C-alpha positions as CSV (number, residue, x, y, z in Angstrom):
1,X,6.4,-34.4,-10.5
2,X,4.0,-33.4,-13.2
3,X,1.4,-30.6,-12.9
4,X,-1.2,-30.0,-15.6
5,X,0.9,-32.1,-18.1
6,X,4.1,-30.1,-17.4
7,X,7.1,-31.0,-15.2
8,X,8.1,-28.6,-12.5
9,X,11.0,-27.5,-14.6
10,X,8.7,-26.7,-17.6
11,X,6.4,-24.8,-15.2
12,X,9.3,-22.8,-13.7
13,X,10.6,-21.9,-17.2
14,X,7.2,-20.4,-18.1
15,X,6.8,-18.5,-14.8
16,X,10.3,-17.3,-14.2
17,X,10.3,-14.5,-16.8
18,X,7.0,-13.2,-15.5
19,X,8.2,-13.2,-11.9
20,X,11.5,-11.6,-13.0
21,X,9.6,-8.8,-14.8
22,X,7.4,-8.3,-11.8
23,X,10.6,-7.9,-9.7
24,X,12.0,-5.4,-12.0
25,X,8.8,-3.3,-11.9
26,X,8.9,-3.6,-8.1
27,X,12.5,-2.3,-7.9
28,X,11.9,0.6,-10.3
29,X,8.7,1.7,-8.6
30,X,10.5,1.6,-5.3
31,X,12.8,4.4,-6.3
32,X,12.3,7.7,-4.5
33,X,11.1,10.6,-6.6
34,X,14.4,12.3,-6.3
35,X,16.1,9.3,-7.9
36,X,13.9,9.3,-11.0
37,X,15.2,11.4,-13.9
38,X,13.2,14.1,-15.5
39,X,12.7,14.2,-19.2
40,X,11.7,17.8,-19.5
41,X,8.8,18.5,-21.8
42,X,8.6,14.8,-22.7
43,X,8.5,13.7,-19.0
44,X,4.8,12.8,-18.8
45,X,4.7,11.1,-22.2
46,X,7.8,9.0,-21.5
47,X,6.7,8.0,-18.0
48,X,3.1,7.1,-18.9
49,X,4.4,5.3,-22.0
50,X,6.7,3.3,-19.8
51,X,3.7,2.3,-17.7
52,X,1.9,1.2,-20.8
53,X,4.8,-0.8,-22.2
54,X,5.8,-2.4,-18.9
55,X,2.3,-3.8,-18.4
56,X,1.9,-4.8,-22.0
57,X,5.1,-6.9,-21.5
58,X,3.8,-8.1,-18.1
59,X,0.5,-9.3,-19.6
60,X,2.2,-11.1,-22.5
61,X,4.5,-12.9,-20.0
62,X,1.5,-13.7,-17.9
63,X,-0.2,-15.2,-20.9
64,X,2.8,-17.3,-21.7
65,X,3.0,-18.4,-18.1
66,X,-0.6,-19.5,-17.8
67,X,-0.2,-21.3,-21.1
68,X,-3.0,-23.8,-21.7
69,X,-5.1,-22.8,-18.7
70,X,-8.8,-22.3,-19.2
71,X,-9.4,-18.6,-20.3
72,X,-5.7,-17.7,-20.4
73,X,-6.4,-14.2,-21.7
74,X,-8.7,-13.4,-18.8
75,X,-6.2,-14.8,-16.3
76,X,-3.3,-12.9,-17.8
77,X,-5.3,-9.7,-17.7
78,X,-6.3,-10.2,-14.1
79,X,-2.7,-10.9,-13.1
80,X,-1.6,-7.7,-14.8
81,X,-4.3,-5.5,-13.3
82,X,-3.9,-6.9,-9.8
83,X,-0.2,-6.3,-10.0
84,X,-0.7,-2.8,-11.2
85,X,-3.0,-2.1,-8.2
86,X,-0.4,-3.6,-5.8
87,X,2.4,-1.7,-7.5
88,X,0.6,1.6,-7.0
89,X,-0.1,0.7,-3.4
90,X,3.6,-0.1,-3.0
91,X,4.4,3.4,-4.2
92,X,2.5,5.0,-1.4
93,X,5.3,3.8,0.9
94,X,8.1,5.3,-1.2
95,X,9.4,8.8,-0.4
96,X,8.0,11.4,-2.7
97,X,5.8,8.9,-4.6
98,X,2.1,8.2,-4.4
99,X,-0.2,5.7,-6.0
100,X,-2.4,6.9,-8.8
101,X,-5.5,5.3,-10.3
102,X,-4.6,6.9,-13.6
103,X,-1.5,4.8,-13.7
104,X,-3.5,1.6,-13.0
105,X,-5.8,2.6,-15.9
106,X,-2.8,3.1,-18.2
107,X,-1.2,-0.2,-17.0
108,X,-4.5,-2.0,-17.7
109,X,-4.8,-0.5,-21.2
110,X,-1.3,-1.6,-21.9
111,X,-2.1,-5.1,-20.7
112,X,-5.3,-5.2,-22.7
113,X,-3.6,-3.9,-25.8
114,X,-0.9,-6.6,-25.7
115,X,-3.4,-9.4,-25.0
116,X,-5.8,-8.3,-27.8
117,X,-2.9,-7.8,-30.2
118,X,-1.8,-11.4,-29.4
119,X,-5.3,-12.7,-29.7
120,X,-5.8,-11.1,-33.1
121,X,-2.4,-12.3,-34.4
122,X,-0.7,-8.9,-34.5
123,X,1.8,-10.2,-32.0
124,X,2.7,-13.5,-33.5
125,X,5.0,-14.9,-30.9
126,X,3.5,-17.2,-28.3
């Protein structure tokens, strides 16, 4: 069967990395606060940097997944932001964790940075 000019296999190959990355984020954000290491004076920078990078990768994978769709950058950004919101909501159910709008903002900035870098040719891989 062909969807939008791609076979089901081609579609799965494009979406599987994104879904796998989302699963990894879900597992990591499901860790109780007591299970997360502390990085001393670098703790805040490392953890917020991880948010930024995780969602930069997520946005790039979403861009690759949506491929030739109309407005692929907008779709990839929406996927990343909605997942960031859902991830922070998910954390409200994890012992010792809470959802933070600041993290959604950092995630969104990471996603936007990756997408704009790709759009402007700074990230050449596609």
